[in-house]
MDTraj code that builds the backbone (N, CA, C; nanometers):
import mdtraj as md
import numpy as np

residues = "MET ASP SER SER ILE LYS GLU TYR GLN PRO VAL GLU ALA VAL GLU ALA ASP ILE TRP ALA THR ILE GLY LEU PRO SER ARG GLY ALA LYS LEU HIS GLU LEU VAL HIS GLN GLY LEU PRO PHE GLY PHE TYR THR ARG VAL ALA ALA ILE LEU GLY MET THR ALA ASN GLN LEU ARG GLN HIS LEU ARG ILE SER ALA SER THR LEU ALA ARG ARG ALA SER ALA GLY ARG LEU SER THR VAL GLU SER ASP GLN ILE TYR ALA LEU VAL GLY VAL LEU ASN ALA ALA ILE GLU LEU PHE GLU GLY ASP LEU CYS ALA ALA LYS GLN TRP MET LYS SER PRO VAL ARG GLY LEU HIS SER ARG ALA PRO LEU ASP MET MET ALA THR ARG VAL GLU THR GLN THR VAL MET ASP LEU ILE GLY GLN LEU VAL GLN GLY GLY GLY GLY".split()
xyz = np.array([
    [5.7937, 3.2713, -3.2826],
    [5.7763, 3.4161, -3.2515],
    [5.9173, 3.3955, -3.3039],
    [5.9875, 3.4934, -3.3612],
    [6.1729, 3.5016, -3.3942],
    [6.2116, 3.5635, -3.2590],
    [6.3364, 3.4813, -3.2129],
    [6.3733, 3.5042, -3.1001],
    [6.5111, 3.6021, -3.1107],
    [6.5364, 3.6452, -3.2447],
    [6.6230, 3.7649, -3.2447],
    [6.5745, 3.8603, -3.2450],
    [6.4518, 3.9280, -3.2550],
    [6.3236, 4.0352, -3.2309],
    [6.3240, 4.0093, -3.0592],
    [6.4205, 4.1586, -2.9869],
    [6.4129, 4.1419, -2.7917],
    [6.3179, 4.2437, -2.8084],
    [6.2503, 4.2338, -2.7199],
    [6.1537, 4.3641, -2.6410],
    [6.2758, 4.4743, -2.6246],
    [6.2047, 4.6040, -2.6128],
    [6.2926, 4.7407, -2.5614],
    [6.2579, 4.7145, -2.4340],
    [6.4071, 4.7570, -2.3858],
    [6.4162, 4.7203, -2.2540],
    [6.5022, 4.8698, -2.2149],
    [6.4538, 4.9978, -2.0859],
    [6.5155, 5.1030, -2.0970],
    [6.6552, 5.0829, -2.0628],
    [6.7647, 5.1578, -2.1147],
    [6.8658, 5.1468, -2.0909],
    [6.9307, 5.1365, -1.9256],
    [6.8705, 5.2548, -1.8606],
    [6.8889, 5.2039, -1.7358],
    [6.7619, 5.1586, -1.6405],
    [6.7143, 5.0183, -1.6567],
    [6.5897, 5.0145, -1.6140],
    [6.6483, 4.9544, -1.4361],
    [6.5815, 4.9826, -1.3746],
    [6.6129, 5.0238, -1.2125],
    [6.5902, 4.8109, -1.1493],
    [6.6494, 4.7682, -1.1029],
    [6.6412, 4.6189, -1.0500],
    [6.5123, 4.6042, -0.9708],
    [6.4568, 4.5437, -0.9975],
    [6.2998, 4.5244, -0.9207],
    [6.2598, 4.6478, -0.8217],
    [6.3393, 4.7092, -0.7863],
    [6.2808, 4.8747, -0.7420],
    [6.4338, 4.9211, -0.6772],
    [6.4235, 5.0159, -0.6595],
    [6.5690, 5.1518, -0.5843],
    [6.6252, 5.1012, -0.5009],
    [6.4953, 5.0732, -0.3868],
    [6.5670, 4.9797, -0.2699],
    [6.6432, 4.8541, -0.2508],
    [6.5875, 4.7824, -0.3261],
    [6.6895, 4.6536, -0.3609],
    [6.8214, 4.6850, -0.4434],
    [6.7926, 4.7798, -0.5157],
    [6.9281, 4.8306, -0.6192],
    [7.0490, 4.8960, -0.5152],
    [7.0133, 5.0049, -0.4343],
    [7.0602, 4.9894, -0.3244],
    [7.1371, 4.9302, -0.2196],
    [7.0155, 4.8309, -0.1356],
    [7.0577, 4.7394, -0.0443],
    [7.0291, 4.8166, 0.0628],
    [6.8953, 4.8585, 0.0534],
    [6.8551, 4.9391, 0.1857],
    [6.7227, 4.9053, 0.1388],
    [6.6821, 4.8508, 0.3062],
    [6.5584, 4.8261, 0.3488],
    [6.4554, 4.9245, 0.3104],
    [6.3400, 4.9335, 0.2771],
    [6.2626, 5.0604, 0.1959],
    [6.1759, 5.0436, 0.3447],
    [6.1778, 4.9835, 0.4585],
    [6.0955, 5.0102, 0.5684],
    [6.1664, 4.8857, 0.6706],
    [6.0534, 4.9228, 0.8284],
    [6.0942, 4.8071, 0.8889],
    [6.1819, 4.8018, 0.9958],
    [6.2029, 4.7400, 1.0959],
    [6.2962, 4.7366, 1.2067],
    [6.4277, 4.7092, 1.2068],
    [6.4451, 4.6430, 1.0812],
    [6.6486, 4.6718, 1.0256],
    [6.6837, 4.7902, 0.9628],
    [6.5633, 4.8863, 0.9423],
    [6.5893, 4.9999, 0.8492],
    [6.5704, 5.1170, 0.9718],
    [6.5037, 5.1079, 1.1007],
    [6.5173, 5.1937, 1.1718],
    [6.6586, 5.1575, 1.2908],
    [6.6622, 5.0367, 1.2707],
    [6.8324, 4.9849, 1.2899],
    [6.9730, 5.0354, 1.2482],
    [6.9605, 5.0589, 1.1207],
    [7.0550, 5.1099, 1.0340],
    [7.0675, 5.2878, 1.0767],
    [6.9766, 5.3266, 1.0549],
    [6.9118, 5.4757, 1.0103],
    [6.9930, 5.5373, 1.1744],
    [6.9004, 5.4951, 1.3144],
    [6.9860, 5.5317, 1.4338],
    [7.1446, 5.4909, 1.4544],
    [7.1805, 5.3902, 1.3752],
    [7.3289, 5.3601, 1.4171],
    [7.4472, 5.4396, 1.3114],
    [7.3509, 5.4509, 1.2244],
    [7.3937, 5.5781, 1.1469],
    [7.3871, 5.4806, 0.9684],
    [7.4168, 5.5201, 0.8732],
    [7.4203, 5.3834, 0.7345],
    [7.5595, 5.3847, 0.7436],
    [7.5923, 5.2959, 0.6724],
    [7.7677, 5.2374, 0.6588],
    [7.7706, 5.3725, 0.5197],
    [7.8779, 5.4521, 0.5261],
    [7.9078, 5.5101, 0.4292],
    [7.8919, 5.4912, 0.2716],
    [7.8846, 5.3571, 0.2421],
    [7.8761, 5.2830, 0.1338],
    [7.7709, 5.3324, 0.0638],
    [7.6336, 5.3688, 0.1832],
    [7.5349, 5.3878, 0.0955],
    [7.5177, 5.5210, 0.0435],
    [7.6140, 5.5998, 0.0886],
    [7.6138, 5.7537, 0.0581],
    [7.6802, 5.7097, -0.0709],
    [7.7628, 5.6840, -0.1208],
    [7.8195, 5.6718, -0.2257],
    [7.7603, 5.6112, -0.3521],
    [7.6675, 5.4842, -0.2798],
    [7.5840, 5.4299, -0.3995],
    [7.5033, 5.5228, -0.4403],
    [7.4278, 5.5845, -0.3994],
    [7.3419, 5.6850, -0.4062],
    [7.3358, 5.7841, -0.4968],
    [7.5273, 5.8795, -0.4561],
    [7.5519, 5.9533, -0.5587],
    [7.6034, 5.8754, -0.6973],
    [7.6235, 5.7804, -0.7105],
    [7.6715, 5.7039, -0.8008],
    [7.5338, 5.6761, -0.9370],
    [7.4444, 5.6279, -0.8678],
    [7.3233, 5.5836, -0.9043],
    [7.2526, 5.7005, -1.0041],
    [7.3099, 5.8624, -0.9241],
    [7.2538, 5.9605, -0.9519],
    [7.3324, 6.0291, -1.0335],
    [7.4249, 5.9832, -1.0407],
    [7.5142, 6.0423, -1.1865],
    [7.6522, 6.1587, -1.1383],
    [7.6124, 6.1209, -0.9626],
    [7.7069, 6.2524, -0.9601],
    [7.8482, 6.1850, -0.8502],
    [7.9276, 6.2711, -0.7970],
    [8.0367, 6.2929, -0.7847],
    [7.9715, 6.2676, -0.5553],
    [8.0122, 6.2420, -0.4748],
    [7.9967, 6.2671, -0.3192],
    [8.0420, 6.3741, -0.2818],
    [8.1114, 6.4618, -0.3364],
    [8.1193, 6.5956, -0.3495],
    [7.9815, 6.6896, -0.3996],
    [7.9159, 6.6306, -0.5075],
    [7.8512, 6.6563, -0.5595],
    [7.6610, 6.6749, -0.5030],
    [7.6826, 6.5187, -0.4643],
    [7.5832, 6.5021, -0.3620],
    [7.5758, 6.6058, -0.2213],
    [7.6883, 6.5879, -0.1330],
    [7.7258, 6.6951, -0.0794],
    [7.6639, 6.8156, -0.0860],
    [7.6513, 6.8601, -0.1486],
    [7.6261, 6.9965, -0.2087],
    [7.4650, 7.0259, -0.1903],
    [7.4073, 6.9058, -0.2635],
    [7.2632, 6.9069, -0.2524],
    [7.2104, 6.8939, -0.1286],
    [7.2575, 6.8021, -0.0082],
    [7.2709, 6.7943, 0.1236],
    [7.2652, 6.8877, 0.2131],
    [7.3910, 6.9466, 0.1772],
    [7.4174, 7.0833, 0.2796],
    [7.5447, 7.0332, 0.3536],
    [7.5941, 6.8893, 0.3423],
    [7.6737, 6.8524, 0.4404],
    [7.8436, 6.8959, 0.4094],
    [7.8788, 6.9711, 0.4915],
    [8.0206, 7.0713, 0.4900],
    [8.0841, 6.9260, 0.4159],
    [8.2323, 7.0144, 0.3404],
    [8.3223, 6.9147, 0.3236],
    [8.3614, 6.8448, 0.4018],
    [8.4388, 6.8931, 0.5339],
    [8.4642, 6.8422, 0.6238],
    [8.4122, 6.7684, 0.6762],
    [8.3028, 6.7503, 0.7181],
    [8.1947, 6.6660, 0.7848],
    [8.2126, 6.5432, 0.6765],
    [8.1481, 6.5279, 0.5339],
    [8.1926, 6.4451, 0.4586],
    [8.3369, 6.3959, 0.4678],
    [8.4311, 6.4340, 0.4599],
    [8.5485, 6.3775, 0.5155],
    [8.5367, 6.2797, 0.6029],
    [8.5092, 6.3543, 0.7274],
    [8.4959, 6.2658, 0.8740],
    [8.4020, 6.1748, 0.8457],
    [8.2953, 6.1980, 0.8016],
    [8.2472, 6.0391, 0.7637],
    [8.2345, 5.9219, 0.6726],
    [8.3543, 5.9627, 0.5635],
    [8.4357, 5.8767, 0.4974],
    [8.5566, 5.8185, 0.5439],
    [8.5972, 5.8739, 0.6509],
    [8.7201, 5.8377, 0.7129],
    [8.6563, 5.7128, 0.8175],
    [8.5257, 5.7763, 0.8868],
    [8.4521, 5.6961, 0.9904],
    [8.3749, 5.5686, 0.9608],
    [8.3610, 5.5582, 0.8026],
    [8.2983, 5.5006, 0.7375],
    [8.1507, 5.4917, 0.7873],
    [8.0826, 5.5703, 0.8119],
    [7.9617, 5.5568, 0.8523],
    [7.9337, 5.7452, 0.8514],
    [7.7721, 5.7456, 0.8272],
    [7.6926, 5.8660, 0.8715],
    [7.6330, 5.8831, 1.0109],
    [7.6156, 6.0064, 0.9877],
    [7.5325, 6.0238, 1.1475],
    [7.3839, 5.9768, 1.0925],
    [7.2969, 5.9796, 1.2043],
    [7.1621, 5.9649, 1.1998],
    [7.0785, 6.0658, 1.1275],
    [7.1588, 6.1070, 1.1010],
    [7.0522, 6.2885, 1.0313],
    [7.0864, 6.2655, 0.9028],
    [7.2027, 6.2368, 0.8473],
    [7.2386, 6.2195, 0.7560],
    [7.1943, 6.0851, 0.7073],
    [7.2032, 5.9603, 0.7594],
    [7.1262, 5.8548, 0.7378],
    [6.9860, 5.8617, 0.6542],
    [6.9054, 5.9548, 0.7642],
    [6.8054, 6.0136, 0.7793],
    [6.7572, 6.1028, 0.6013],
    [6.8372, 6.1624, 0.5652],
    [6.8252, 6.2596, 0.5184],
    [6.9042, 6.1462, 0.3190],
    [6.9481, 6.0456, 0.3534],
    [6.9904, 5.9546, 0.2191],
    [6.8338, 5.8849, 0.1991],
    [6.7787, 5.8400, 0.3306],
    [6.6970, 5.7474, 0.3249],
    [6.5607, 5.8518, 0.2272],
    [6.5698, 5.9744, 0.2956],
    [6.4489, 6.0505, 0.2060],
    [6.4758, 6.1055, 0.0699],
    [6.5092, 6.1070, 0.0787],
    [6.6441, 6.0752, -0.1136],
    [6.5734, 5.9705, -0.1590],
    [6.6502, 5.8739, -0.1300],
    [6.5913, 5.7164, -0.1921],
    [6.4535, 5.7163, -0.2203],
    [6.3755, 5.7509, -0.0846],
    [6.2266, 5.8031, -0.1171],
    [6.1800, 5.8328, -0.2144],
    [6.2418, 6.0054, -0.2451],
    [6.1708, 6.0897, -0.3441],
    [6.2277, 6.0094, -0.4945],
    [6.3866, 5.9385, -0.4715],
    [6.3746, 5.8730, -0.6152],
    [6.3228, 5.7823, -0.6643],
    [6.2716, 5.7226, -0.5813],
    [6.1697, 5.6051, -0.6017],
    [6.0310, 5.6370, -0.6540],
    [5.9988, 5.7410, -0.5536],
    [5.8686, 5.8081, -0.6115],
    [5.8755, 5.8626, -0.7860],
    [5.9729, 5.9148, -0.8237],
    [6.0049, 5.9814, -0.9099],
    [6.0092, 5.8537, -1.0330],
    [6.1209, 5.7850, -1.0013],
    [6.1206, 5.6671, -1.0765],
    [5.9674, 5.6130, -1.1434],
    [5.8544, 5.5261, -1.0234],
    [5.7257, 5.4953, -1.0116],
    [5.6783, 5.6340, -1.1315],
    [5.6927, 5.7574, -1.1143],
    [5.6303, 5.8840, -1.1982],
    [5.6690, 5.8636, -1.3232],
    [5.8212, 5.7987, -1.3811],
    [5.8382, 5.8011, -1.5016],
    [5.8244, 5.6607, -1.5537],
    [5.7718, 5.6163, -1.4691],
    [5.7167, 5.4384, -1.5291],
    [5.8404, 5.3499, -1.5380],
    [5.8953, 5.3756, -1.4684],
    [6.0441, 5.2450, -1.4222],
    [6.1727, 5.3248, -1.5120],
    [6.1564, 5.5073, -1.5630],
    [6.2847, 5.5026, -1.6102],
    [6.3599, 5.5609, -1.5322],
    [6.4526, 5.5204, -1.5131],
    [6.6023, 5.5608, -1.4169],
    [6.6316, 5.6971, -1.4531],
    [6.6774, 5.7054, -1.5887],
    [6.7603, 5.8123, -1.6534],
    [6.6348, 5.9330, -1.6403],
    [6.5560, 5.9025, -1.7033],
    [6.4235, 6.0214, -1.7129],
    [6.4096, 6.0835, -1.5632],
    [6.3831, 5.9863, -1.4470],
    [6.3767, 6.0636, -1.3192],
    [6.5231, 6.0797, -1.2286],
    [6.5564, 6.0760, -1.2954],
    [6.7580, 6.1302, -1.2382],
    [6.7580, 6.2603, -1.3156],
    [6.7065, 6.2869, -1.4895],
    [6.6927, 6.3876, -1.5297],
    [6.6090, 6.5041, -1.4375],
    [6.4845, 6.4297, -1.4094],
    [6.3871, 6.5393, -1.3057],
    [6.4326, 6.5797, -1.1970],
    [6.5346, 6.4836, -1.1701],
    [6.5428, 6.5151, -1.0197],
    [6.6421, 6.6534, -0.9904],
    [6.7463, 6.6567, -1.1482],
    [6.8312, 6.7457, -1.1556],
    [6.8241, 6.9179, -1.2144],
    [6.7001, 6.8637, -1.2827],
    [6.6219, 7.0078, -1.3528],
    [6.5177, 7.1133, -1.2609],
    [6.5513, 7.2417, -1.3298],
    [6.4559, 7.2817, -1.2209],
    [6.3427, 7.2499, -1.2604],
    [6.1918, 7.2622, -1.1767],
    [6.0958, 7.2314, -1.2235],
    [5.9746, 7.3546, -1.1575],
    [5.8665, 7.3599, -1.2566],
    [5.7841, 7.4753, -1.2668],
    [5.7241, 7.4647, -1.0581],
    [5.6707, 7.3475, -1.0550],
    [5.5786, 7.3266, -0.9396],
    [5.6910, 7.3683, -0.8228],
    [5.8151, 7.3831, -0.8450],
    [5.8711, 7.3879, -0.7253],
    [5.9598, 7.5036, -0.7184],
    [5.8949, 7.6064, -0.7983],
    [5.9511, 7.7261, -0.7878],
    [6.0777, 7.7784, -0.8696],
    [6.0899, 7.6682, -0.9429],
    [6.2155, 7.6477, -1.0880],
    [6.2846, 7.6368, -1.0071],
    [6.2895, 7.5216, -0.8660],
    [6.4214, 7.4875, -0.8118],
    [6.4251, 7.3035, -0.8281],
    [6.5065, 7.2511, -0.8552],
    [6.5661, 7.1197, -0.8800],
    [6.5050, 7.0183, -0.7903],
    [6.4318, 6.9192, -0.7506],
    [6.4213, 6.8731, -0.6671],
    [6.5152, 6.8537, -0.5822],
    [6.6464, 6.8344, -0.6267],
    [6.7558, 6.7205, -0.5785],
    [6.8094, 6.8373, -0.4695],
    [6.7680, 6.9654, -0.4930],
    [6.8342, 7.0801, -0.4392],
    [6.6939, 7.1033, -0.3084],
    [6.6541, 7.0158, -0.3145],
    [6.5227, 7.0373, -0.2069],
    [6.5736, 6.8932, -0.1429],
    [6.6471, 6.8593, -0.1105],
    [6.6451, 6.7056, 0.0079],
    [6.7165, 6.7531, 0.1353],
    [6.7572, 6.8885, 0.1462],
    [6.8272, 6.9208, 0.2991],
    [6.7450, 6.9027, 0.4283],
    [6.6066, 6.9501, 0.3923],
    [6.5128, 6.9685, 0.5223],
    [6.3693, 6.8741, 0.4871],
    [6.3229, 6.8237, 0.5764],
    [6.1609, 6.7256, 0.5918],
    [6.0658, 6.8466, 0.4845],
    [6.1051, 6.9565, 0.5321],
    [5.9994, 7.0123, 0.4489],
    [5.9769, 7.0633, 0.2939],
    [6.1199, 7.0561, 0.3234],
    [6.1738, 7.0721, 0.1594],
    [6.1379, 6.9488, 0.0648],
    [6.1949, 6.8059, 0.1685],
    [6.1789, 6.6705, 0.0888],
    [6.0175, 6.6387, 0.0319],
    [5.9225, 6.7176, 0.1699],
    [5.8134, 6.6573, 0.1758],
    [5.7298, 6.7174, 0.0737],
    [5.7664, 6.8834, 0.0104],
    [5.7250, 6.9301, -0.1079],
    [5.7266, 6.8848, -0.2055],
    [5.8570, 6.8463, -0.2127],
    [5.8759, 6.7341, -0.3361],
    [5.8040, 6.6058, -0.3567],
    [5.7856, 6.5714, -0.2627],
    [5.6709, 6.4271, -0.3018],
    [5.5209, 6.4462, -0.3215],
    [5.4953, 6.5651, -0.1746],
    [5.3506, 6.6252, -0.2629],
    [5.3201, 6.6603, -0.3661],
    [5.4204, 6.7225, -0.4688],
    [5.4366, 6.7544, -0.5873],
    [5.4456, 6.6467, -0.7057],
    [5.5281, 6.5552, -0.6669],
    [5.5075, 6.3921, -0.7116],
    [5.3539, 6.3901, -0.7361],
    [5.3227, 6.3435, -0.6040],
    [5.1754, 6.2713, -0.6091],
    [5.0347, 6.3773, -0.6559],
    [5.0850, 6.5190, -0.7137],
    [5.0186, 6.5712, -0.7918],
    [5.0190, 6.5284, -0.9126],
    [5.1255, 6.5161, -0.9459],
    [5.1736, 6.5093, -1.1118],
    [5.1369, 6.3757, -1.1662],
    [5.1631, 6.2548, -1.0417],
    [5.0818, 6.1236, -1.0505],
    [4.9233, 6.1137, -1.0840],
    [4.8764, 6.2112, -1.0316],
    [4.7145, 6.2090, -0.9849],
    [4.6472, 6.2680, -1.1513],
    [4.7954, 6.3639, -1.2083],
    [4.7378, 6.4354, -1.3352],
    [4.7217, 6.5558, -1.2787],
    [4.7304, 6.6592, -1.2256],
    [4.7628, 6.7822, -1.1784],
    [4.8821, 6.8614, -1.2619],
    [4.8867, 6.9559, -1.2017],
    [4.9931, 7.0566, -1.3032],
    [5.1592, 7.0530, -1.2098],
    [5.2419, 7.0982, -1.2687],
    [5.3564, 7.0986, -1.2471],
    [5.4778, 7.1905, -1.2741],
])
top = md.Topology()
chain = top.add_chain()
for i, resn in enumerate(residues, 1):
    res = top.add_residue(resn, chain, resSeq=i)
    for name in ("N", "CA", "C"):
        top.add_atom(name, md.element.get_by_symbol(name[0]), res)
traj = md.Trajectory(xyz[None], top)
């Protein structure tokens, strides 16, 4: 086989999985401990960067006030509630990446775009509450199974 011919690799393939890329456990006691004590602020900025947005843009999607985000950045740690939001957001992003067969770029675009199955809201705009986040996860499940969207 000609070694000069390379197999196609998506431009933004995710290392193993998004959890490993971010450095956050997807489950287990260590995750519980991290969320309860509040994730280090670096996880927040890492998730924003992976999504291709600023910390301020992510803040708006999560409905965190600018002053609260500034306090969290200064303290170096998120609250338990904000940590839970980040965990949920990464879970949705992981599911979207699976929906798009490992294509991070397509998953990010979908997360930022109005989706018919979400009443023309972008999935990223539905990350502030558990109810909305679950609605996005339910839609991804339907899409994976071949239902409408």
